[in-house]
C-alpha positions in Angstrom: 47.9 -0.2 77.8 44.2 0.0 78.2 43.2 3.4 76.8 45.7 2.8 74.0 43.8 0.0 72.8 40.5 1.5 72.7 42.2 4.6 71.6 43.3 2.5 68.8 40.1 1.2 67.8 38.1 4.1 68.2 40.6 5.4 65.7 40.1 2.5 63.1 36.5 3.1 63.6 36.6 6.8 62.7 38.5 5.8 59.7 36.3 3.4 58.5 33.6 6.0 58.9 35.1 8.5 56.7 36.8 5.8 53.9 32.8 4.4 53.6 32.1 7.0 50.4 35.8 6.5 49.4 36.5 4.8 46.3 38.8 1.9 45.6 41.5 2.0 42.8 39.6 1.3 39.4 35.7 1.8 41.6 33.4 4.0 40.1 31.5 7.0 41.7 27.4 7.0 41.3 26.0 8.5 38.3 22.5 7.6 36.7 21.5 8.0 32.8 18.0 8.6 31.8 17.0 9.2 28.3 14.2 11.1 28.5 13.2 13.4 31.5 9.8 12.7 30.4 8.1 9.5 29.5 3.9 8.7 28.2 1.7 6.5 29.6 0.2 3.8 27.2 -2.6 1.7 28.6 -1.4 2.6 32.0 1.9 1.6 31.8 5.2 3.4 31.6 8.7 2.1 29.9 11.9 3.8 31.4 15.4 3.5 30.2 17.6 3.8 32.8 21.0 2.6 33.5 23.4 4.1 36.5 27.0 3.3 37.8 28.0 2.7 41.4 30.9 2.0 43.7 31.4 -1.8 43.9 30.2 -1.7 48.1 26.9 -0.6 46.7 26.6 -2.8 43.3 25.0 -5.9 45.0 22.5 -3.6 47.0 18.7 -3.8 46.4 17.5 -1.2 43.1 14.5 1.1 44.8 11.8 2.7 42.5 10.1 5.8 44.5 7.3 8.2 43.7 7.8 12.0 44.4 9.9 11.0 47.5 12.0 7.8 48.9 9.6 7.8 51.4 7.0 6.0 49.1 8.4 2.7 47.4 7.0 1.4 44.5 5.8 -2.1 45.7 6.4 -5.1 43.8 3.1 -4.9 42.4 3.9 -1.3 40.5 7.0 -1.8 39.3 8.8 -4.6 37.0 12.4 -5.0 35.7 12.9 -4.9 31.8 16.1 -5.1 31.1 16.8 -4.3 27.1 15.2 -0.9 26.8 18.4 1.0 27.5 20.8 0.7 24.3 23.5 1.1 23.8 24.3 0.5 27.4 28.7 1.6 28.8 30.7 -1.2 29.9 30.8 0.1 33.4 27.2 0.6 33.8 24.2 -1.6 35.3 20.5 -1.4 33.7 18.1 0.0 35.9 15.5 -0.4 33.3 11.9 -0.5 34.5 7.9 -0.9 33.5 5.8 1.0 35.8 2.4 -0.7 35.8 -1.4 1.0 37.0 0.1 4.2 36.2 -1.9 7.8 38.0 -3.6 10.0 35.5 -1.9 12.4 37.4 1.8 13.4 36.7 3.8 12.3 38.6 8.0 12.2 39.2 9.5 9.4 40.1 13.1 8.6 41.5 15.8 6.1 42.0 17.8 4.6 45.0 20.4 2.3 46.1 20.2 0.4 49.6 22.6 -2.0 51.1 24.4 -3.3 53.9 23.4 -1.8 57.8 20.3 0.5 56.4 22.7 2.8 54.1 21.7 4.1 50.7 22.4 6.2 47.9 20.0 8.3 46.4 20.0 9.3 43.1 18.9 13.4 42.3 18.0 12.9 39.1 13.9 12.7 38.3 11.8 11.5 35.9 8.3 13.2 34.6 5.7 10.5 34.1 3.0 12.5 31.9 -0.6 10.6 31.0 -0.8 13.3 27.7 -3.8 13.3 25.7 -4.3 15.3 22.5 -7.9 16.0 21.1 -8.6 17.5 17.3 -12.3 19.1 17.2 -13.5 22.3 14.7 -13.9 25.1 16.7 -17.1 26.8 18.1 -18.1 28.9 15.2 -18.3 25.5 12.4 -20.0 23.8 15.8 -21.6 21.9 12.9 -19.7 18.6 11.9 -20.7 18.8 8.7 -18.0 21.3 6.2 -18.7 22.9 3.3 -16.6 22.1 0.4 -14.5 25.4 -0.3 -15.7 27.2 2.9 -12.8 28.3 4.7 -13.0 26.5 8.7 -10.9 26.2 11.5 -10.0 22.9 13.3 -8.3 23.2 16.8 -5.9 20.4 18.1 -5.7 20.6 21.9 -3.4 18.8 24.3 -4.6 17.7 28.1 -3.2 19.8 30.9 -0.8 16.8 31.7 1.1 17.0 28.7 4.4 18.0 29.5 5.3 21.9 29.6 7.8 22.3 26.5 6.8 23.6 23.0 5.6 20.5 21.3 6.5 19.7 17.5 2.7 19.9 16.0 1.9 17.6 13.1 -1.0 17.3 10.6 -1.7 14.9 8.4 -4.5 13.7 6.0 -5.7 17.1 4.2 -6.0 17.0 0.0 -5.1 20.2 -0.2 -2.4 22.8 1.7 -3.8 24.5 4.8 -3.8 28.6 4.9 -2.8 29.3 8.1 -1.7 28.3 11.5 -2.4 29.5 15.4 -0.1 28.7 18.0 -1.5 29.3 21.8 0.2 28.1 25.3 -1.6 29.0 28.3 0.8 28.6 31.6 -0.4 26.0 34.2 2.7 25.7 37.2 4.7 23.1 36.0 2.5 21.6 32.6 1.2 23.4 29.7 -2.2 23.4 27.9 -1.3 23.7 24.5 -3.5 24.1 21.1 -3.0 25.0 17.3 -5.7 26.4 15.2 -5.7 25.4 11.3 -7.6 27.4 8.8 -8.3 25.0 6.0 -10.7 25.2 2.8 -12.0 22.4 2.5 -11.8 20.1 -1.0 -15.1 17.8 -2.1 -12.2 14.8 -2.1 -11.4 15.9 2.2 -15.2 14.0 2.6 -14.9 10.8 4.8 -10.8 11.8 5.1 -9.0 10.8 8.5 -7.3 13.9 9.5 -4.3 13.5 12.3 -3.1 15.6 14.6 0.3 14.5 16.2 2.3 16.5 19.0 5.4 15.2 19.6 7.4 16.6 22.8 11.2 14.6 22.2 12.2 10.3 21.4 9.9 9.1 23.4 6.9 11.2 24.4 4.2 11.7 21.5 0.4 12.4 21.7 -2.1 12.2 18.6 -5.4 12.4 18.1 -7.7 11.6 14.3 -11.0 12.8 13.1 -13.2 12.0 10.6 -14.0 15.1 8.2 -17.6 15.5 6.7 -17.5 17.6 3.6 -20.6 18.9 2.1 -20.6 20.1 -1.8 -22.5 20.8 -5.0 -23.0 19.0 -7.1 -20.7 18.7 -10.4 -21.2 16.2 -13.5 -18.0 14.5 -14.6 -16.3 15.3 -18.1 -16.9 11.8 -18.1 -20.4 12.0 -19.0 -21.5 10.6 -22.9 -23.6 9.0 -24.8 -23.4 6.9 -27.7 -25.8 5.8 -30.0 -25.8 2.6 -32.2 -27.9 1.9 -34.8 -31.4 3.0 -32.9 -30.1 2.2 -29.9 -29.1 5.0 -27.5 -27.2 4.7 -24.5 -26.2 7.5 -22.2 -24.0 7.9 -18.8 -23.9 10.2 -16.4 -21.6 10.6 -13.7 -22.0 13.3 -11.0 -19.9 14.3 -7.8 -20.9 15.7 -4.3 -22.4 15.3 -1.0 -25.0 14.5 -0.3 -24.8 12.0 -3.2 -26.9 13.8 -5.7 -30.1 12.5 -7.6 -29.5 12.4 -11.9 -32.5 12.6 -14.0 -33.1 12.8 -17.6 -35.3 14.9 -18.9 -35.6 13.0 -22.3 -37.2 9.9 -20.2 -39.5 12.9 -18.8 -39.9 11.5 -15.5 -39.6 7.8 -16.7 -37.6 5.6 -15.1 -36.1 3.7 -17.5 -32.4 4.0 -16.0 -30.3 2.3 -13.4 -28.2 4.5 -10.9 -25.2 3.2 -8.7 -22.6 4.8 -6.1 -19.3 4.6 -7.5 -17.8 6.5 -4.5 -18.7 8.2 -1.1 -19.0 11.2 -3.5 -19.6 9.9 -6.6 -22.3 8.5 -8.4 -23.2 7.6 -12.0 -26.5 6.7 -14.0 -26.6 4.9 -17.2 -29.9 4.3 -19.3 -30.6 2.5 -22.5 -33.1 3.0 -24.9 -34.5 2.8 -28.4 -34.9 6.7 -30.8 -35.4 7.4 -34.1 -34.5 9.8 -36.1 -31.2 10.8 -34.3 -28.3 12.7 -35.7 -24.7 13.1 -34.9 -26.4 16.7 -34.3 -28.6 15.5 -31.4 -27.7 16.0 -27.6 -29.0 14.6 -24.2 -29.0 16.7 -21.3 -28.3 15.3 -17.5 -29.3 17.1 -14.5 -28.1 16.9 -10.7 -29.0 17.8 -7.8 -28.9 18.3 -4.1 -29.8 20.3 -1.0 -27.3 22.2 -2.1 -28.3 23.0 -6.0 -28.6 21.8 -9.7 -26.3 21.2 -12.5 -26.6 20.0 -15.7 -24.9 19.3 -18.9 -25.6 18.7 -22.5 -23.9 15.3 -23.7 -23.0 14.7 -26.9 -24.4 12.1 -29.5 -21.0 10.2 -30.7 -22.7 8.0 -33.9 -21.2 4.0 -34.1 -22.0 2.4 -37.3 -24.2 -0.3 -36.9 -22.5 -4.2 -37.2 -24.2 -4.8 -40.4 -22.5 -2.0 -42.5 -19.0 -3.2 -40.7 -20.3 -6.9 -41.5 -20.7 -5.5 -45.3 -17.2 -3.5 -45.0 -15.7 -6.5 -43.7 -16.7 -8.7 -46.3 -16.3 -6.6 -49.4 -12.5 -6.2 -47.9 -12.0 -10.6 -48.8 -13.7 -10.0 -52.1 -11.5 -7.6 -53.0 -8.7 -9.4 -51.4 -9.6 -12.7 -53.3 -10.0 -11.2 -56.4 -6.3 -9.8 -55.7 -4.7 -12.9 -54.9 -6.2 -14.7 -58.0 -5.2 -12.3 -60.4 -1.8 -12.5 -59.2 -1.8 -16.2 -59.2 -3.1 -15.7 -63.3 -0.3 -13.5 -64.0 2.2 -15.7 -62.6 1.0 -19.0 -64.1 1.1 -16.9 -67.7 4.5 -15.8 -67.4 5.9 -18.7 -66.5 4.3 -20.3 -69.4 5.9 -18.0 -71.6 9.5 -17.9 -70.2 8.8 -21.7 -70.9 7.8 -21.7 -74.5 11.1 -19.2 -74.8 13.8 -21.5 -73.8 12.3 -24.5 -75.5 14.6 -25.9 -78.8 12.5 -27.9 -81.5 13.4 -31.7 -82.1 13.9 -31.3 -85.8 16.4 -28.7 -84.8 18.2 -30.6 -82.6 18.1 -34.1 -85.6 19.8 -31.4 -88.0 22.4 -30.2 -85.3 23.9 -33.5 -84.4 23.7 -34.8 -88.5 26.2 -32.1 -88.8 27.8 -32.6 -86.3 28.5 -36.8 -87.0 29.5 -35.1 -90.7 32.3 -33.1 -89.5 33.6 -35.7 -87.2 34.1 -38.1 -90.4 35.5 -35.6 -92.4 38.3 -35.0 -90.2 38.6 -39.2 -89.4 41.5 -39.8 -92.1 
């Protein structure tokens, strides 16, 4: 009898051990959903969206994140639950999203497991790579000088650190004022990670001076790296068409607008090196010079020369003089116009009064003729009366 009871107890224990991994009706198997295979760090932290399914017996267990292998679980100081990162959620899922703190600079692999009961656990096979991916924009060695020259081809290089994931990124350039000529990509295999770079052939224009150029590498929906640099583009001086001179009676005013980097110096040969002009900066690449002086014998055929120079060269432009009639002439014409208008108005009034008087005279009937007509009517009435 005791043998039968012992056999039955052993059979129950055996079946219980076998069914410990069995699913009850309506239960779910183990499953882990990670939206990204690679996660980039930001300020020493990494946000990992995560959701899982598990049988009912394991749902009440402890969620554990580990580094590299289950033998290296993360401490509470290294990981923090962050609900709401995984969207949308499936009704059968539970969220396991976390924020990793104090993430190492070197790439690391992280995993997730559940622990419950008496030393029972399930290790999910999926892993997520947390990487510290950094981009850098630099000029190639052939243009080591930081000062570019407008109109001269140069290369810019966007390179990524060795910790970036080993998948081809999409590199985007922003901030140029003209279209790049050529792009060259290169890839260097480094075990699980690769070094990437993209070489850009570009001809800068004067407007690129102080332009902020951005290189952005995108590896996936949540992983990207970017870098910025500010260009210094030197350019030959140019005098813009907005430069001009005007003459008001004997007062000459000239404006010369020049573009270049470094900002050019503007000279006026007419002034014979006398500093009777003002100079002001209009932008990073534009300077404006203005002077006013009294002149004699200036006509519409007279011209004024503006000279602009910097260390790259010199240019000049002959500015035509626009003659502006003086204020006295303008006043004279205004007075003449007003006098003529007044005379026309008076003449019109005189004509109106004359025509009105003439009309009244023509329509007026003399009083004597009215008396004769009245007597005639009275006589006719008396004859008709018996």
